[in-house]
C-alpha positions in Angstrom: -93.3 115.4 -64.4 -89.7 114.3 -63.7 -88.5 116.9 -60.3 -85.1 114.9 -59.6 -83.6 111.9 -60.6 -81.7 109.3 -58.1 -78.5 107.4 -58.8 -77.4 104.0 -58.5 -73.6 104.2 -58.7 -71.7 100.6 -58.9 -72.8 99.2 -62.4 -74.9 101.9 -63.1 -72.6 104.5 -64.0 -69.5 102.5 -64.2 -68.5 98.2 -64.2 -67.6 97.5 -60.2 -66.2 94.2 -60.5 -62.7 95.6 -62.3 -62.5 98.1 -59.9 -62.2 95.8 -57.1 -60.8 93.6 -58.9 -57.7 96.4 -59.4 -58.5 97.4 -56.1 -57.3 93.6 -54.1 -54.6 93.6 -56.8 -53.4 97.3 -55.6 -53.8 96.1 -51.9 -51.7 92.8 -51.8 -48.7 94.9 -53.5 -48.8 97.6 -51.0 -48.7 94.3 -48.7 -46.4 92.4 -50.1 -43.7 95.8 -49.6 -44.7 97.0 -46.2 -45.9 93.8 -44.2 -44.4 91.1 -45.9 -45.6 88.2 -42.9 -49.2 89.7 -43.5 -49.7 89.4 -47.2 -47.5 85.5 -46.8 -50.4 84.5 -44.3 -53.3 86.4 -46.8 -52.3 85.7 -50.6 -55.2 87.8 -52.7 -57.0 84.8 -52.5 -57.3 84.4 -48.8 -57.7 88.3 -47.9 -60.8 88.5 -50.4 -62.3 85.1 -48.3 -61.1 86.6 -44.9 -63.0 89.3 -45.8 -66.0 87.5 -46.8 -66.0 85.1 -43.8 -65.8 89.0 -42.1 -69.2 90.1 -43.7 -70.9 86.7 -43.1 -69.8 86.7 -39.4 -70.9 90.6 -38.8 -74.2 91.0 -40.7 -75.1 93.8 -39.0 -72.5 95.9 -40.9 -73.3 94.9 -44.3 -74.0 98.5 -45.3 -70.5 99.4 -43.9 -68.2 98.2 -46.3 -65.3 100.8 -45.1 -65.4 99.0 -41.7 -66.2 95.5 -43.0 -62.3 96.0 -45.4 -61.2 97.3 -41.8 -61.8 94.8 -40.0 -60.9 92.1 -42.2 -57.2 94.3 -42.2 -57.4 94.3 -38.5 -57.7 90.5 -38.3 -54.7 89.5 -40.7 -52.3 91.9 -38.9 -53.5 90.0 -35.7 -53.3 86.7 -36.7 -49.3 87.6 -38.4 -48.3 88.7 -35.3 -47.8 92.5 -37.0 -49.0 95.1 -34.8 -48.9 98.3 -37.1 -52.5 100.7 -36.8 -51.4 103.0 -38.8 -49.9 100.7 -41.6 -53.4 98.9 -41.3 -54.6 102.6 -42.1 -52.2 103.2 -44.7 -53.0 99.8 -46.8 -57.1 100.8 -46.4 -56.2 104.5 -47.5 -54.4 103.1 -50.7 -57.2 100.2 -51.2 -59.3 103.3 -51.2 -57.5 105.5 -53.8 -57.8 102.0 -56.3 -61.6 102.2 -55.4 -61.7 105.6 -57.1 -60.1 105.3 -60.2 -63.1 104.0 -61.9 -63.7 103.7 -65.6 -66.9 105.0 -66.8 -69.5 103.3 -69.1 -69.0 105.1 -72.8 -72.5 107.3 -72.6 -71.8 108.0 -68.9 -69.0 111.1 -69.5 -71.5 112.8 -71.9 -75.3 111.7 -70.4 -74.3 112.8 -66.8 -74.0 116.6 -67.6 -76.5 116.6 -69.8 -79.1 115.2 -66.8 -78.0 117.5 -64.3 -78.3 120.5 -66.2 -81.9 119.7 -66.5 -82.9 117.9 -63.3 -81.3 118.0 -59.8 -79.5 114.5 -59.5 -78.3 112.8 -56.3 -76.6 109.7 -55.5 -77.8 106.8 -54.0 -75.3 104.4 -53.3 -75.1 101.2 -51.4 -71.5 101.3 -52.1 -68.7 103.7 -51.1 -66.8 105.7 -53.9 -66.3 109.4 -53.5 -67.3 111.5 -56.0 -64.8 114.0 -55.5 -62.0 112.6 -56.1 -63.9 110.3 -59.3 -64.4 113.7 -60.4 -68.1 113.7 -60.8 -69.0 115.7 -57.6 -70.2 118.8 -59.7 -73.1 117.7 -61.9 -74.9 115.8 -58.3 -76.1 118.2 -55.7 -74.8 115.1 -52.8 -74.7 111.6 -51.9 -76.3 109.0 -49.6 -74.3 106.4 -48.9 -75.5 103.4 -47.2 -72.8 103.3 -44.7 -73.2 106.9 -43.8 -77.1 106.4 -43.7 -76.5 103.3 -41.6 -78.8 100.7 -44.0 -78.5 99.6 -46.9 -80.8 99.3 -50.2 -83.7 98.2 -50.3 -83.9 99.4 -46.9 -86.9 102.1 -47.1 -84.9 104.2 -45.0 -82.3 105.0 -47.3 -84.7 105.9 -49.8 -86.5 107.8 -47.2 -82.9 110.1 -46.5 -82.7 111.1 -50.1 -86.1 112.4 -50.2 -85.1 114.4 -47.3 -82.5 115.4 -49.3 -83.9 116.3 -52.0 -86.4 118.2 -49.9 -89.4 116.4 -52.2 -92.1 114.0 -51.9 -90.9 110.5 -53.4 -93.1 110.1 -55.9 -91.5 113.5 -57.7 -88.5 111.3 -58.0 -87.0 108.5 -60.2 -84.3 106.5 -58.9 -82.6 104.8 -61.7 -80.2 102.0 -61.0 -79.4 97.9 -61.9 -79.9 95.7 -59.6 -83.9 94.7 -59.4 -84.1 94.0 -55.9 -82.0 97.0 -54.3 -83.1 99.3 -56.7 -86.4 98.8 -58.3 -88.8 96.9 -55.6 -86.4 99.2 -53.1 -87.4 102.4 -54.9 -91.1 101.4 -55.3 -91.4 100.5 -52.0 -90.3 103.8 -50.7 -93.1 105.1 -53.3 -90.8 106.5 -55.9 -90.7 105.8 -59.5 -88.0 103.1 -60.7 -86.0 103.1 -63.8 -84.0 99.8 -64.2 -80.8 100.2 -65.8 -80.6 96.9 -67.9 -77.3 97.0 -69.8 -77.0 93.4 -70.8 -80.9 93.1 -71.7 -81.9 90.8 -69.3 -85.7 89.7 -68.5 -87.3 91.2 -65.8 -86.6 88.5 -62.6 -90.2 89.1 -61.7 -92.7 88.9 -64.5 -95.7 88.2 -61.7 -94.3 90.9 -59.7 -93.9 94.5 -59.3 -92.5 96.3 -62.6 -89.7 99.3 -63.2 -91.2 102.3 -64.0 -89.2 102.4 -67.2 -86.6 100.1 -68.2 -83.5 101.7 -70.3 -80.2 100.3 -71.9 -77.4 103.5 -70.8 -77.7 106.1 -69.5 -78.0 108.2 -72.6 -81.4 105.9 -73.6 -82.5 107.7 -70.0 -81.4 110.9 -71.2 -83.2 110.6 -75.0 -86.4 109.5 -73.3 -86.6 112.4 -70.4 -85.4 114.6 -72.9 -88.3 113.9 -75.2 -92.2 115.4 -74.8 -92.4 111.7 -72.7 -95.9 111.3 -71.4 -96.1 111.0 -68.0 -95.7 107.4 -66.4 -98.6 106.1 -65.6 
């Protein structure tokens, strides 16, 4: 019934907000040590606002979070009068190392390898997490990231790319994610089955619109549903 699963990462396997907050703090500390002129001009809150402004000004790069982060650093260094391309890259590397220090949701460490033992798994994310650095790559056949493909969920093209990588028709793949628009509606629009990871017990925001094929509270709930003799989805 289930030929493969594609899994969102941020806010599906781990909470992303504390990760980004920690990344920004680590970056601020790095700049304070190595480029104090930059951090004086752009302390943590100002650097965050700069990144958001550059993202607004570069909507065509919405899928490319690494590029947007580097552009923010390049602008901050430039207006601060600091010319040091190697230092910008070191600052980004520092940020990115912290970005891959995630705290998995409690059930993921057990449920993920159990799912991987029964179903091919492919990561499908708008973020830029590195599964090798996190230590989860062994459970996945590969990953599809928005910045690599050139488009982000809910764009159908990123789902099509995942189907091509798995060499499966979309209706044979279940996509699992927390975001009603990017994950659920995106997957349904691409002809895949959609599983909504609803950890917080939220109401489905589109009661009169398309519905997820399955709603689960966490990865263990999905595992338990899949491992029983579940009926075919309607």
